[in-house]
mmCIF file of the N, C-alpha and C atoms, coordinates in Angstrom:
data_MODEL
# 
_entry.id   MODEL 
# 
loop_
_atom_site.group_PDB 
_atom_site.id 
_atom_site.type_symbol 
_atom_site.label_atom_id 
_atom_site.label_alt_id 
_atom_site.label_comp_id 
_atom_site.label_asym_id 
_atom_site.label_entity_id 
_atom_site.label_seq_id 
_atom_site.pdbx_PDB_ins_code 
_atom_site.Cartn_x 
_atom_site.Cartn_y 
_atom_site.Cartn_z 
_atom_site.occupancy 
_atom_site.B_iso_or_equiv 
_atom_site.pdbx_formal_charge 
_atom_site.auth_seq_id 
_atom_site.auth_comp_id 
_atom_site.auth_asym_id 
_atom_site.auth_atom_id 
_atom_site.pdbx_PDB_model_num 
ATOM 1   N N  . UNK A 1 1  ? 23.853 -107.518 -11.056 1.00 0.00 ? 1  UNK A N  1 
ATOM 2   C CA . UNK A 1 1  ? 24.827 -108.350 -10.370 1.00 0.00 ? 1  UNK A CA 1 
ATOM 3   C C  . UNK A 1 1  ? 24.623 -108.303 -8.857  1.00 0.00 ? 1  UNK A C  1 
ATOM 4   N N  . UNK A 1 2  ? 23.828 -107.373 -8.387  1.00 0.00 ? 2  UNK A N  1 
ATOM 5   C CA . UNK A 1 2  ? 23.639 -107.238 -6.953  1.00 0.00 ? 2  UNK A CA 1 
ATOM 6   C C  . UNK A 1 2  ? 22.917 -108.448 -6.346  1.00 0.00 ? 2  UNK A C  1 
ATOM 7   N N  . UNK A 1 3  ? 21.928 -108.987 -7.025  1.00 0.00 ? 3  UNK A N  1 
ATOM 8   C CA . UNK A 1 3  ? 21.132 -110.078 -6.456  1.00 0.00 ? 3  UNK A CA 1 
ATOM 9   C C  . UNK A 1 3  ? 21.968 -111.340 -6.255  1.00 0.00 ? 3  UNK A C  1 
ATOM 10  N N  . UNK A 1 4  ? 22.725 -111.815 -7.267  1.00 0.00 ? 4  UNK A N  1 
ATOM 11  C CA . UNK A 1 4  ? 23.541 -113.003 -7.005  1.00 0.00 ? 4  UNK A CA 1 
ATOM 12  C C  . UNK A 1 4  ? 24.625 -112.748 -5.955  1.00 0.00 ? 4  UNK A C  1 
ATOM 13  N N  . UNK A 1 5  ? 25.168 -111.541 -5.926  1.00 0.00 ? 5  UNK A N  1 
ATOM 14  C CA . UNK A 1 5  ? 26.176 -111.212 -4.906  1.00 0.00 ? 5  UNK A CA 1 
ATOM 15  C C  . UNK A 1 5  ? 25.571 -111.275 -3.510  1.00 0.00 ? 5  UNK A C  1 
ATOM 16  N N  . UNK A 1 6  ? 24.352 -110.773 -3.368  1.00 0.00 ? 6  UNK A N  1 
ATOM 17  C CA . UNK A 1 6  ? 23.664 -110.834 -2.082  1.00 0.00 ? 6  UNK A CA 1 
ATOM 18  C C  . UNK A 1 6  ? 23.434 -112.284 -1.673  1.00 0.00 ? 6  UNK A C  1 
ATOM 19  N N  . UNK A 1 7  ? 23.015 -113.130 -2.618  1.00 0.00 ? 7  UNK A N  1 
ATOM 20  C CA . UNK A 1 7  ? 22.776 -114.544 -2.311  1.00 0.00 ? 7  UNK A CA 1 
ATOM 21  C C  . UNK A 1 7  ? 24.054 -115.219 -1.826  1.00 0.00 ? 7  UNK A C  1 
ATOM 22  N N  . UNK A 1 8  ? 25.174 -114.932 -2.467  1.00 0.00 ? 8  UNK A N  1 
ATOM 23  C CA . UNK A 1 8  ? 26.459 -115.508 -2.038  1.00 0.00 ? 8  UNK A CA 1 
ATOM 24  C C  . UNK A 1 8  ? 26.819 -115.001 -0.646  1.00 0.00 ? 8  UNK A C  1 
ATOM 25  N N  . UNK A 1 9  ? 26.610 -113.722 -0.384  1.00 0.00 ? 9  UNK A N  1 
ATOM 26  C CA . UNK A 1 9  ? 26.894 -113.177 0.949   1.00 0.00 ? 9  UNK A CA 1 
ATOM 27  C C  . UNK A 1 9  ? 26.070 -113.887 2.019   1.00 0.00 ? 9  UNK A C  1 
ATOM 28  N N  . UNK A 1 10 ? 24.784 -114.116 1.750   1.00 0.00 ? 10 UNK A N  1 
ATOM 29  C CA . UNK A 1 10 ? 23.931 -114.813 2.722   1.00 0.00 ? 10 UNK A CA 1 
ATOM 30  C C  . UNK A 1 10 ? 24.465 -116.216 2.973   1.00 0.00 ? 10 UNK A C  1 
ATOM 31  N N  . UNK A 1 11 ? 24.865 -116.918 1.906   1.00 0.00 ? 11 UNK A N  1 
ATOM 32  C CA . UNK A 1 11 ? 25.376 -118.277 2.089   1.00 0.00 ? 11 UNK A CA 1 
ATOM 33  C C  . UNK A 1 11 ? 26.704 -118.278 2.840   1.00 0.00 ? 11 UNK A C  1 
ATOM 34  N N  . UNK A 1 12 ? 27.510 -117.240 2.652   1.00 0.00 ? 12 UNK A N  1 
ATOM 35  C CA . UNK A 1 12 ? 28.814 -117.187 3.325   1.00 0.00 ? 12 UNK A CA 1 
ATOM 36  C C  . UNK A 1 12 ? 28.696 -116.861 4.805   1.00 0.00 ? 12 UNK A C  1 
ATOM 37  N N  . UNK A 1 13 ? 27.735 -116.023 5.178   1.00 0.00 ? 13 UNK A N  1 
ATOM 38  C CA . UNK A 1 13 ? 27.625 -115.682 6.596   1.00 0.00 ? 13 UNK A CA 1 
ATOM 39  C C  . UNK A 1 13 ? 26.889 -116.759 7.378   1.00 0.00 ? 13 UNK A C  1 
ATOM 40  N N  . UNK A 1 14 ? 26.255 -117.698 6.657   1.00 0.00 ? 14 UNK A N  1 
ATOM 41  C CA . UNK A 1 14 ? 25.563 -118.833 7.267   1.00 0.00 ? 14 UNK A CA 1 
ATOM 42  C C  . UNK A 1 14 ? 24.648 -118.406 8.414   1.00 0.00 ? 14 UNK A C  1 
ATOM 43  N N  . UNK A 1 15 ? 23.558 -117.693 8.101   1.00 0.00 ? 15 UNK A N  1 
ATOM 44  C CA . UNK A 1 15 ? 22.668 -117.233 9.165   1.00 0.00 ? 15 UNK A CA 1 
ATOM 45  C C  . UNK A 1 15 ? 21.921 -118.366 9.876   1.00 0.00 ? 15 UNK A C  1 
ATOM 46  N N  . UNK A 1 16 ? 21.865 -119.539 9.270   1.00 0.00 ? 16 UNK A N  1 
ATOM 47  C CA . UNK A 1 16 ? 21.219 -120.688 9.912   1.00 0.00 ? 16 UNK A CA 1 
ATOM 48  C C  . UNK A 1 16 ? 22.125 -121.902 9.740   1.00 0.00 ? 16 UNK A C  1 
ATOM 49  N N  . UNK A 1 17 ? 21.958 -122.892 10.603  1.00 0.00 ? 17 UNK A N  1 
ATOM 50  C CA . UNK A 1 17 ? 22.747 -124.119 10.468  1.00 0.00 ? 17 UNK A CA 1 
ATOM 51  C C  . UNK A 1 17 ? 22.316 -124.918 9.248   1.00 0.00 ? 17 UNK A C  1 
ATOM 52  N N  . UNK A 1 18 ? 21.032 -124.902 8.964   1.00 0.00 ? 18 UNK A N  1 
ATOM 53  C CA . UNK A 1 18 ? 20.500 -125.597 7.789   1.00 0.00 ? 18 UNK A CA 1 
ATOM 54  C C  . UNK A 1 18 ? 19.575 -124.655 7.040   1.00 0.00 ? 18 UNK A C  1 
ATOM 55  N N  . UNK A 1 19 ? 19.464 -124.846 5.755   1.00 0.00 ? 19 UNK A N  1 
ATOM 56  C CA . UNK A 1 19 ? 18.540 -124.053 4.969   1.00 0.00 ? 19 UNK A CA 1 
ATOM 57  C C  . UNK A 1 19 ? 19.086 -122.720 4.509   1.00 0.00 ? 19 UNK A C  1 
ATOM 58  N N  . UNK A 1 20 ? 20.399 -122.512 4.621   1.00 0.00 ? 20 UNK A N  1 
ATOM 59  C CA . UNK A 1 20 ? 20.978 -121.244 4.209   1.00 0.00 ? 20 UNK A CA 1 
ATOM 60  C C  . UNK A 1 20 ? 20.771 -121.004 2.715   1.00 0.00 ? 20 UNK A C  1 
ATOM 61  N N  . UNK A 1 21 ? 20.946 -122.047 1.897   1.00 0.00 ? 21 UNK A N  1 
ATOM 62  C CA . UNK A 1 21 ? 20.726 -121.910 0.458   1.00 0.00 ? 21 UNK A CA 1 
ATOM 63  C C  . UNK A 1 21 ? 19.279 -121.577 0.143   1.00 0.00 ? 21 UNK A C  1 
ATOM 64  N N  . UNK A 1 22 ? 18.359 -122.232 0.840   1.00 0.00 ? 22 UNK A N  1 
ATOM 65  C CA . UNK A 1 22 ? 16.929 -121.935 0.629   1.00 0.00 ? 22 UNK A CA 1 
ATOM 66  C C  . UNK A 1 22 ? 16.622 -120.491 1.019   1.00 0.00 ? 22 UNK A C  1 
ATOM 67  N N  . UNK A 1 23 ? 17.217 -120.037 2.115   1.00 0.00 ? 23 UNK A N  1 
ATOM 68  C CA . UNK A 1 23 ? 17.011 -118.654 2.551   1.00 0.00 ? 23 UNK A CA 1 
ATOM 69  C C  . UNK A 1 23 ? 17.568 -117.685 1.510   1.00 0.00 ? 23 UNK A C  1 
ATOM 70  N N  . UNK A 1 24 ? 18.748 -117.975 0.978   1.00 0.00 ? 24 UNK A N  1 
ATOM 71  C CA . UNK A 1 24 ? 19.350 -117.118 -0.047  1.00 0.00 ? 24 UNK A CA 1 
ATOM 72  C C  . UNK A 1 24 ? 18.474 -117.080 -1.296  1.00 0.00 ? 24 UNK A C  1 
ATOM 73  N N  . UNK A 1 25 ? 17.913 -118.234 -1.693  1.00 0.00 ? 25 UNK A N  1 
ATOM 74  C CA . UNK A 1 25 ? 17.038 -118.271 -2.868  1.00 0.00 ? 25 UNK A CA 1 
ATOM 75  C C  . UNK A 1 25 ? 15.736 -117.511 -2.606  1.00 0.00 ? 25 UNK A C  1 
ATOM 76  N N  . UNK A 1 26 ? 15.224 -117.591 -1.395  1.00 0.00 ? 26 UNK A N  1 
ATOM 77  C CA . UNK A 1 26 ? 14.013 -116.853 -1.043  1.00 0.00 ? 26 UNK A CA 1 
ATOM 78  C C  . UNK A 1 26 ? 14.255 -115.348 -1.130  1.00 0.00 ? 26 UNK A C  1 
ATOM 79  N N  . UNK A 1 27 ? 15.371 -114.890 -0.564  1.00 0.00 ? 27 UNK A N  1 
ATOM 80  C CA . UNK A 1 27 ? 15.721 -113.477 -0.668  1.00 0.00 ? 27 UNK A CA 1 
ATOM 81  C C  . UNK A 1 27 ? 15.921 -113.079 -2.131  1.00 0.00 ? 27 UNK A C  1 
ATOM 82  N N  . UNK A 1 28 ? 16.542 -113.963 -2.911  1.00 0.00 ? 28 UNK A N  1 
ATOM 83  C CA . UNK A 1 28 ? 16.764 -113.672 -4.332  1.00 0.00 ? 28 UNK A CA 1 
ATOM 84  C C  . UNK A 1 28 ? 15.440 -113.471 -5.052  1.00 0.00 ? 28 UNK A C  1 
ATOM 85  N N  . UNK A 1 29 ? 14.464 -114.352 -4.773  1.00 0.00 ? 29 UNK A N  1 
ATOM 86  C CA . UNK A 1 29 ? 13.140 -114.198 -5.386  1.00 0.00 ? 29 UNK A CA 1 
ATOM 87  C C  . UNK A 1 29 ? 12.514 -112.858 -5.007  1.00 0.00 ? 29 UNK A C  1 
ATOM 88  N N  . UNK A 1 30 ? 12.612 -112.499 -3.728  1.00 0.00 ? 30 UNK A N  1 
ATOM 89  C CA . UNK A 1 30 ? 12.050 -111.227 -3.274  1.00 0.00 ? 30 UNK A CA 1 
ATOM 90  C C  . UNK A 1 30 ? 12.712 -110.053 -3.984  1.00 0.00 ? 30 UNK A C  1 
ATOM 91  N N  . UNK A 1 31 ? 14.037 -110.072 -4.063  1.00 0.00 ? 31 UNK A N  1 
ATOM 92  C CA . UNK A 1 31 ? 14.751 -108.982 -4.721  1.00 0.00 ? 31 UNK A CA 1 
ATOM 93  C C  . UNK A 1 31 ? 14.439 -108.922 -6.212  1.00 0.00 ? 31 UNK A C  1 
ATOM 94  N N  . UNK A 1 32 ? 14.306 -110.087 -6.854  1.00 0.00 ? 32 UNK A N  1 
ATOM 95  C CA . UNK A 1 32 ? 13.966 -110.095 -8.282  1.00 0.00 ? 32 UNK A CA 1 
ATOM 96  C C  . UNK A 1 32 ? 12.559 -109.553 -8.508  1.00 0.00 ? 32 UNK A C  1 
ATOM 97  N N  . UNK A 1 33 ? 11.616 -109.926 -7.630  1.00 0.00 ? 33 UNK A N  1 
ATOM 98  C CA . UNK A 1 33 ? 10.248 -109.390 -7.744  1.00 0.00 ? 33 UNK A CA 1 
ATOM 99  C C  . UNK A 1 33 ? 10.264 -107.870 -7.581  1.00 0.00 ? 33 UNK A C  1 
ATOM 100 N N  . UNK A 1 34 ? 10.998 -107.379 -6.581  1.00 0.00 ? 34 UNK A N  1 
ATOM 101 C CA . UNK A 1 34 ? 11.072 -105.931 -6.338  1.00 0.00 ? 34 UNK A CA 1 
ATOM 102 C C  . UNK A 1 34 ? 11.730 -105.204 -7.508  1.00 0.00 ? 34 UNK A C  1 
ATOM 103 N N  . UNK A 1 35 ? 12.620 -105.905 -8.238  1.00 0.00 ? 35 UNK A N  1 
ATOM 104 C CA . UNK A 1 35 ? 13.294 -105.299 -9.393  1.00 0.00 ? 35 UNK A CA 1 
ATOM 105 C C  . UNK A 1 35 ? 12.439 -105.367 -10.656 1.00 0.00 ? 35 UNK A C  1 
ATOM 106 N N  . UNK A 1 36 ? 11.253 -105.982 -10.542 1.00 0.00 ? 36 UNK A N  1 
ATOM 107 C CA . UNK A 1 36 ? 10.342 -106.011 -11.676 1.00 0.00 ? 36 UNK A CA 1 
ATOM 108 C C  . UNK A 1 36 ? 10.338 -107.292 -12.489 1.00 0.00 ? 36 UNK A C  1 
ATOM 109 N N  . UNK A 1 37 ? 11.117 -108.296 -12.075 1.00 0.00 ? 37 UNK A N  1 
ATOM 110 C CA . UNK A 1 37 ? 11.113 -109.570 -12.789 1.00 0.00 ? 37 UNK A CA 1 
ATOM 111 C C  . UNK A 1 37 ? 9.865  -110.362 -12.433 1.00 0.00 ? 37 UNK A C  1 
ATOM 112 N N  . UNK A 1 38 ? 9.319  -111.072 -13.393 1.00 0.00 ? 38 UNK A N  1 
ATOM 113 C CA . UNK A 1 38 ? 8.147  -111.918 -13.167 1.00 0.00 ? 38 UNK A CA 1 
ATOM 114 C C  . UNK A 1 38 ? 8.652  -113.319 -12.813 1.00 0.00 ? 38 UNK A C  1 
ATOM 115 N N  . UNK A 1 39 ? 8.999  -113.520 -11.554 1.00 0.00 ? 39 UNK A N  1 
ATOM 116 C CA . UNK A 1 39 ? 9.608  -114.783 -11.114 1.00 0.00 ? 39 UNK A CA 1 
ATOM 117 C C  . UNK A 1 39 ? 8.686  -115.522 -10.153 1.00 0.00 ? 39 UNK A C  1 
ATOM 118 N N  . UNK A 1 40 ? 8.928  -116.784 -10.030 1.00 0.00 ? 40 UNK A N  1 
ATOM 119 C CA . UNK A 1 40 ? 8.176  -117.592 -9.079  1.00 0.00 ? 40 UNK A CA 1 
ATOM 120 C C  . UNK A 1 40 ? 6.797  -117.985 -9.563  1.00 0.00 ? 40 UNK A C  1 
ATOM 121 N N  . UNK A 1 41 ? 6.337  -117.338 -10.573 1.00 0.00 ? 41 UNK A N  1 
ATOM 122 C CA . UNK A 1 41 ? 5.008  -117.622 -11.080 1.00 0.00 ? 41 UNK A CA 1 
ATOM 123 C C  . UNK A 1 41 ? 5.013  -118.855 -11.976 1.00 0.00 ? 41 UNK A C  1 
ATOM 124 N N  . UNK A 1 42 ? 6.042  -118.968 -12.799 1.00 0.00 ? 42 UNK A N  1 
ATOM 125 C CA . UNK A 1 42 ? 6.110  -120.062 -13.765 1.00 0.00 ? 42 UNK A CA 1 
ATOM 126 C C  . UNK A 1 42 ? 7.287  -121.001 -13.522 1.00 0.00 ? 42 UNK A C  1 
ATOM 127 N N  . UNK A 1 43 ? 8.301  -120.521 -12.814 1.00 0.00 ? 43 UNK A N  1 
ATOM 128 C CA . UNK A 1 43 ? 9.515  -121.301 -12.615 1.00 0.00 ? 43 UNK A CA 1 
ATOM 129 C C  . UNK A 1 43 ? 9.856  -121.334 -11.134 1.00 0.00 ? 43 UNK A C  1 
ATOM 130 N N  . UNK A 1 44 ? 10.138 -122.527 -10.629 1.00 0.00 ? 44 UNK A N  1 
ATOM 131 C CA . UNK A 1 44 ? 10.573 -122.672 -9.243  1.00 0.00 ? 44 UNK A CA 1 
ATOM 132 C C  . UNK A 1 44 ? 12.094 -122.726 -9.221  1.00 0.00 ? 44 UNK A C  1 
ATOM 133 N N  . UNK A 1 45 ? 12.714 -121.732 -8.598  1.00 0.00 ? 45 UNK A N  1 
ATOM 134 C CA . UNK A 1 45 ? 14.169 -121.728 -8.504  1.00 0.00 ? 45 UNK A CA 1 
ATOM 135 C C  . UNK A 1 45 ? 14.643 -122.941 -7.713  1.00 0.00 ? 45 UNK A C  1 
ATOM 136 N N  . UNK A 1 46 ? 13.932 -123.301 -6.633  1.00 0.00 ? 46 UNK A N  1 
ATOM 137 C CA . UNK A 1 46 ? 14.316 -124.485 -5.859  1.00 0.00 ? 46 UNK A CA 1 
ATOM 138 C C  . UNK A 1 46 ? 14.273 -125.743 -6.719  1.00 0.00 ? 46 UNK A C  1 
ATOM 139 N N  . UNK A 1 47 ? 13.256 -125.878 -7.543  1.00 0.00 ? 47 UNK A N  1 
ATOM 140 C CA . UNK A 1 47 ? 13.142 -127.056 -8.404  1.00 0.00 ? 47 UNK A CA 1 
ATOM 141 C C  . UNK A 1 47 ? 14.292 -127.096 -9.415  1.00 0.00 ? 47 UNK A C  1 
ATOM 142 N N  . UNK A 1 48 ? 14.650 -125.942 -9.974  1.00 0.00 ? 48 UNK A N  1 
ATOM 143 C CA . UNK A 1 48 ? 15.781 -125.896 -10.894 1.00 0.00 ? 48 UNK A CA 1 
ATOM 144 C C  . UNK A 1 48 ? 17.089 -126.261 -10.184 1.00 0.00 ? 48 UNK A C  1 
ATOM 145 N N  . UNK A 1 49 ? 17.263 -125.785 -8.956  1.00 0.00 ? 49 UNK A N  1 
ATOM 146 C CA . UNK A 1 49 ? 18.468 -126.113 -8.191  1.00 0.00 ? 49 UNK A CA 1 
ATOM 147 C C  . UNK A 1 49 ? 18.524 -127.603 -7.886  1.00 0.00 ? 49 UNK A C  1 
ATOM 148 N N  . UNK A 1 50 ? 17.388 -128.193 -7.561  1.00 0.00 ? 50 UNK A N  1 
ATOM 149 C CA . UNK A 1 50 ? 17.348 -129.638 -7.310  1.00 0.00 ? 50 UNK A CA 1 
ATOM 150 C C  . UNK A 1 50 ? 17.675 -130.411 -8.582  1.00 0.00 ? 50 UNK A C  1 
ATOM 151 N N  . UNK A 1 51 ? 17.122 -129.986 -9.695  1.00 0.00 ? 51 UNK A N  1 
ATOM 152 C CA . UNK A 1 51 ? 17.321 -130.685 -10.965 1.00 0.00 ? 51 UNK A CA 1 
ATOM 153 C C  . UNK A 1 51 ? 18.780 -130.625 -11.407 1.00 0.00 ? 51 UNK A C  1 
ATOM 154 N N  . UNK A 1 52 ? 19.453 -129.527 -11.090 1.00 0.00 ? 52 UNK A N  1 
ATOM 155 C CA . UNK A 1 52 ? 20.846 -129.329 -11.497 1.00 0.00 ? 52 UNK A CA 1 
ATOM 156 C C  . UNK A 1 52 ? 21.732 -129.199 -10.256 1.00 0.00 ? 52 UNK A C  1 
ATOM 157 N N  . UNK A 1 53 ? 21.513 -130.078 -9.289  1.00 0.00 ? 53 UNK A N  1 
ATOM 158 C CA . UNK A 1 53 ? 22.160 -129.965 -7.970  1.00 0.00 ? 53 UNK A CA 1 
ATOM 159 C C  . UNK A 1 53 ? 23.681 -129.942 -8.062  1.00 0.00 ? 53 UNK A C  1 
ATOM 160 N N  . UNK A 1 54 ? 24.280 -130.823 -8.840  1.00 0.00 ? 54 UNK A N  1 
ATOM 161 C CA . UNK A 1 54 ? 25.747 -130.884 -8.912  1.00 0.00 ? 54 UNK A CA 1 
ATOM 162 C C  . UNK A 1 54 ? 26.311 -129.551 -9.413  1.00 0.00 ? 54 UNK A C  1 
ATOM 163 N N  . UNK A 1 55 ? 25.742 -129.012 -10.477 1.00 0.00 ? 55 UNK A N  1 
ATOM 164 C CA . UNK A 1 55 ? 26.213 -127.736 -11.026 1.00 0.00 ? 55 UNK A CA 1 
ATOM 165 C C  . UNK A 1 55 ? 25.945 -126.601 -10.045 1.00 0.00 ? 55 UNK A C  1 
ATOM 166 N N  . UNK A 1 56 ? 24.772 -126.620 -9.395  1.00 0.00 ? 56 UNK A N  1 
ATOM 167 C CA . UNK A 1 56 ? 24.419 -125.571 -8.428  1.00 0.00 ? 56 UNK A CA 1 
ATOM 168 C C  . UNK A 1 56 ? 25.425 -125.537 -7.279  1.00 0.00 ? 56 UNK A C  1 
ATOM 169 N N  . UNK A 1 57 ? 25.720 -126.697 -6.695  1.00 0.00 ? 57 UNK A N  1 
ATOM 170 C CA . UNK A 1 57 ? 26.647 -126.726 -5.563  1.00 0.00 ? 57 UNK A CA 1 
ATOM 171 C C  . UNK A 1 57 ? 28.073 -126.400 -5.989  1.00 0.00 ? 57 UNK A C  1 
ATOM 172 N N  . UNK A 1 58 ? 28.467 -126.834 -7.178  1.00 0.00 ? 58 UNK A N  1 
ATOM 173 C CA . UNK A 1 58 ? 29.803 -126.513 -7.682  1.00 0.00 ? 58 UNK A CA 1 
ATOM 174 C C  . UNK A 1 58 ? 29.968 -125.013 -7.841  1.00 0.00 ? 58 UNK A C  1 
ATOM 175 N N  . UNK A 1 59 ? 29.004 -124.383 -8.476  1.00 0.00 ? 59 UNK A N  1 
ATOM 176 C CA . UNK A 1 59 ? 29.111 -122.945 -8.712  1.00 0.00 ? 59 UNK A CA 1 
ATOM 177 C C  . UNK A 1 59 ? 28.939 -122.125 -7.443  1.00 0.00 ? 59 UNK A C  1 
ATOM 178 N N  . UNK A 1 60 ? 28.096 -122.567 -6.537  1.00 0.00 ? 60 UNK A N  1 
ATOM 179 C CA . UNK A 1 60 ? 27.947 -121.807 -5.288  1.00 0.00 ? 60 UNK A CA 1 
ATOM 180 C C  . UNK A 1 60 ? 29.219 -121.912 -4.444  1.00 0.00 ? 60 UNK A C  1 
ATOM 181 N N  . UNK A 1 61 ? 29.882 -123.062 -4.498  1.00 0.00 ? 61 UNK A N  1 
ATOM 182 C CA . UNK A 1 61 ? 31.157 -123.220 -3.781  1.00 0.00 ? 61 UNK A CA 1 
ATOM 183 C C  . UNK A 1 61 ? 32.225 -122.333 -4.407  1.00 0.00 ? 61 UNK A C  1 
ATOM 184 N N  . UNK A 1 62 ? 32.313 -122.336 -5.737  1.00 0.00 ? 62 UNK A N  1 
ATOM 185 C CA . UNK A 1 62 ? 33.314 -121.506 -6.414  1.00 0.00 ? 62 UNK A CA 1 
ATOM 186 C C  . UNK A 1 62 ? 33.036 -120.023 -6.208  1.00 0.00 ? 62 UNK A C  1 
ATOM 187 N N  . UNK A 1 63 ? 31.776 -119.627 -6.116  1.00 0.00 ? 63 UNK A N  1 
ATOM 188 C CA . UNK A 1 63 ? 31.442 -118.214 -5.919  1.00 0.00 ? 63 UNK A CA 1 
ATOM 189 C C  . UNK A 1 63 ? 31.862 -117.728 -4.539  1.00 0.00 ? 63 UNK A C  1 
ATOM 190 N N  . UNK A 1 64 ? 31.888 -118.645 -3.568  1.00 0.00 ? 64 UNK A N  1 
ATOM 191 C CA . UNK A 1 64 ? 32.249 -118.259 -2.196  1.00 0.00 ? 64 UNK A CA 1 
ATOM 192 C C  . UNK A 1 64 ? 33.746 -118.183 -1.973  1.00 0.00 ? 64 UNK A C  1 
ATOM 193 N N  . UNK A 1 65 ? 34.561 -118.764 -2.867  1.00 0.00 ? 65 UNK A N  1 
ATOM 194 C CA . UNK A 1 65 ? 36.010 -118.820 -2.646  1.00 0.00 ? 65 UNK A CA 1 
ATOM 195 C C  . UNK A 1 65 ? 36.650 -117.455 -2.400  1.00 0.00 ? 65 UNK A C  1 
ATOM 196 N N  . UNK A 1 66 ? 36.325 -116.426 -3.196  1.00 0.00 ? 66 UNK A N  1 
ATOM 197 C CA . UNK A 1 66 ? 36.974 -115.139 -2.945  1.00 0.00 ? 66 UNK A CA 1 
ATOM 198 C C  . UNK A 1 66 ? 36.378 -114.359 -1.772  1.00 0.00 ? 66 UNK A C  1 
ATOM 199 N N  . UNK A 1 67 ? 35.277 -114.840 -1.217  1.00 0.00 ? 67 UNK A N  1 
ATOM 200 C CA . UNK A 1 67 ? 34.612 -114.117 -0.135  1.00 0.00 ? 67 UNK A CA 1 
ATOM 201 C C  . UNK A 1 67 ? 35.476 -114.204 1.115   1.00 0.00 ? 67 UNK A C  1 
ATOM 202 N N  . UNK A 1 68 ? 35.745 -113.073 1.782   1.00 0.00 ? 68 UNK A N  1 
ATOM 203 C CA . UNK A 1 68 ? 36.594 -113.107 2.984   1.00 0.00 ? 68 UNK A CA 1 
ATOM 204 C C  . UNK A 1 68 ? 36.012 -114.026 4.074   1.00 0.00 ? 68 UNK A C  1 
ATOM 205 N N  . UNK A 1 69 ? 36.827 -114.887 4.576   1.00 0.00 ? 69 UNK A N  1 
ATOM 206 C CA . UNK A 1 69 ? 36.466 -115.795 5.681   1.00 0.00 ? 69 UNK A CA 1 
ATOM 207 C C  . UNK A 1 69 ? 35.338 -116.752 5.303   1.00 0.00 ? 69 UNK A C  1 
ATOM 208 N N  . UNK A 1 70 ? 35.216 -117.108 4.035   1.00 0.00 ? 70 UNK A N  1 
ATOM 209 C CA . UNK A 1 70 ? 34.139 -118.016 3.599   1.00 0.00 ? 70 UNK A CA 1 
ATOM 210 C C  . UNK A 1 70 ? 34.337 -119.382 4.218   1.00 0.00 ? 70 UNK A C  1 
ATOM 211 N N  . UNK A 1 71 ? 33.237 -119.936 4.653   1.00 0.00 ? 71 UNK A N  1 
ATOM 212 C CA . UNK A 1 71 ? 33.224 -121.290 5.224   1.00 0.00 ? 71 UNK A CA 1 
ATOM 213 C C  . UNK A 1 71 ? 32.564 -122.205 4.206   1.00 0.00 ? 71 UNK A C  1 
ATOM 214 N N  . UNK A 1 72 ? 33.026 -123.453 4.088   1.00 0.00 ? 72 UNK A N  1 
ATOM 215 C CA . UNK A 1 72 ? 32.443 -124.422 3.146   1.00 0.00 ? 72 UNK A CA 1 
ATOM 216 C C  . UNK A 1 72 ? 31.132 -124.844 3.532   1.00 0.00 ? 72 UNK A C  1 
# 
């Protein structure tokens, strides 16, 4: 559960004006690789997010709601 929580934290603190989601996904890939998952080799997380954009944005918005001082 640490990796998705980290991704939500990155999106909530908004380290960049644009590309925050891409940055969070990049960090997620790095953390998953370090945890031993075989990711990025066969599946593009960005491509999956694009393909399911409405669901991705809905869930990322809902995940940020309980985060203190979350910005939309």
